[in-house]
N, C-alpha and C positions, 0 to 999 in steps of 0.2 A: 492481451499479451503483457502490457505494462500499465499499471494504474497507480497514480499518486493521489491519496485522499487527505486533504487538508495538511499537506506535508510542509513542515517548517524546520529550518536549521538556523540556529542563532549561535554566534560566537560572542558571548557577553552581550554588549549592547548592539553589536552588528547583526542585522537581520539579513543573512545571506540569501535565504529563501523564506517566503512568508505565505503560508496557507495555499500551497500549490495544489490545484486539482487538475489532473491531466490523465488522459487515456491515449495510449499509443497502440493502435490496433496491429494485430499480427499481419506481417507481409507488407507493411508500409515503409516508406523512406521519409524520415522526418528530419528537418533541419532545425537545430537550436541556434537562434540568432540573438544578438544583443551586444551592446558596448562592453568594454572591459568592466569587471566588477558587477556585472548584471546578474550573476548567479549560475552561469552555464557550467563552470567547472565544478561547483558544489553539487549541482544536479547530477552530473556524470558520476562524481565520487559517491553520491548517494545510491545511484543505481548499481554501482559496483560493490556496495556495502562497505566502503572505506570510511564513511562517516555515519554516525548515529543521529537519528532525528531528534529535534527538540520536542516535536509533537507530530502527530499524524502517522501515516504508514505508506509503505510501498509494497505493491504486490506484483511479482514477476512470475508469469506462467502459473498462477494460482498459489504461489508460495509467498507468504508474508515475510519480508526480510526482518530477521530477528537475530542475526549473528551467524546463522547457518550458511556455510560457504558453498554447499553442494550445487546450488542453482547457477553458480558462475561457470560451471562446465558447459553451459549452453551459450556462453557469451565470449565473443572475440573482441579484443580491445586494442585500439591503436592510440597511444599517447602522443602528445605534441612532439616530445623529444624521446628518442630511443634511449633506454636506460638499462643496459645489460653490462655484466662484468667485462671490462674492456680487454682483459688478458685472454679471454676465450676466443677461439676461432669461430667463424660463422657456422661451420659444421657442428662444432660443440654446442653452440647456442640452440640449434634445431634439435640436436639429440637430447640436450638437457630438458627442454620444454616437453619433449615427447615422454621422457622418463618421469617427469613430474605429473603428467596427466595419465588417466587410465589408458591402457594399451588399446589400440584399435587397428583394424586391418588396413584401412584406407585413409590416407591423409590427402588433403587438398594442397598439392604442391604446384599448382598452376602458376602462381605468381613468382615462385622461385625460378621457374623456367622463363616466364615472360620478362622478368627483371634481369635475367642472365646472371644469376648469383652464383652459379656453380664454379666459375673461375676464382671466386673469392672465398670458397669454402675453407681453404687452409690458411687464410689470413686472419690475424687477430683484429678485433674490432677497433682497437686504438690506432691501427694503421690505415683504417678506411676513412673515406670522406663522409661528411654528414649525410649526404644524399644516399650513399650506399647503406649506411647504418639504418636510415629510415626505411629503406626497401626491406631490410631484414625485419624491422619492427612491424611493417605492414604484412609481410608474408607470414609471420608467426600468428597474427590475429586470425587469418583465414585458414590456418593449417588444420584445425580440428573440425572444420565444417560446422561452425556454430549456428544456432538458430537466430541468435541476436548478435548484431555487430555494431559496436560503438566506436566511432571514428572521430577523434579530437584533433582537428587541423591535420589530417593525415597527409596532405600533399605538401606540407611545409618541408622545404629542402629537396623536393623531387624535381627532376628536370621535366620539361614538357612531355617527352615521350613516356616516361614512367608515370607521370600524372594522368595521361590519357589512358594508359593501360589499367591503372587503378580505377578510374571512373568506369571503364568498360566492365571491369570485374564487379564493381558495386552494382551496376545495372543488371548484370547477368545473375548475380546472387539474389537480388531483389525479385527478379522474375521467377526464381525458384521458390519464392515465398518467404525469404529471409526478412526479418525485421531489422531495419538499419537506422541508426541515429548518427547524425553527422554535424559537426561544427566546422565552419570555415568563414574567414573574412573575405573570401573571394566570391563576389556576387555572381559571377558567371557560373561558378560551380553550383550555386544554389538554383539558378535558373535552369541549369542542365539536368539536375538530379532530383530536386525536391518535389515530393508529392504533397507534403504538408509542412508548414512553417510554424514554429513556436517561438515567438519573440518575447524575450525576457528583459525586463527593465526593473532595476532596483529590487531584485529578488521576487518579482511578481510576474505573472503571465500577462503581457499587454495585448498579445494577439495570438490566436491559434486557428489556422485555416490554410487555404491554398494561397499560392502566390498571387493569383488573379484577385482573390478576395482582399489580400493585403494592399494591393495597388488601388483597388476600388475604394477601400475604407479610408485611404489617405487622400483620395482625389488627385493622385499623381499620374504621370504618364508612363512611368516604368519602375522597375524594382529599385534601382539605385536611388531615385528621387523619393520613393516611398520610405525606404530605410532612413534616408537623410531627414525626411520630414518628421519621422517618429523621434529620432535622436535629438533633433533641434528642439522639438517640443518638450522633451525630457529635460534638456539643459535649461530651458526657460522656467 
């Protein structure tokens, strides 16, 4: 589904990603983990075609990323912070993104209903709370029933009920065969959702495998201590 071959992205002397080799199989739920400045955001931007490689290549669904944007139609993306025109109403946001994409008969509006966004349809985004804006952000990502879903800290700002509804939705879509890539600093979310963990450190893949394998490889008792062990080792 997604393959990175010797992929590197440098910003001058800063090596954001260095010779990344990674294969994310179709239908898997993969967590990207790592401390700040480890390369997670650059990797996500690379998958979205927002940055060009210094070297190497990325292949998504058999398509080598070379500036063609058509492959993005199969991707739903949730950013850490919702970034929509604040003068638009919630209803206008949904209608706008539908107009920007190819018309389709059926939209996945399950989260619109679950998040109870209908009462906010006529309200402008600038009047809404950060949590409600994030609900809109998340609902848009699932709207077009994408095959690949990339979630960058999606529960940030969500209340516990909304967070639980989103996690249920993630598991439901994954069972349908969707490929999901998730970042989060909340370890309980990783334990609850992750099938595979990719741990990035200083732009390189330090670990790629299951949570059980990660714990065993660090000789720790649980996930929290395993993550702390890796980060402490990196600092030394």
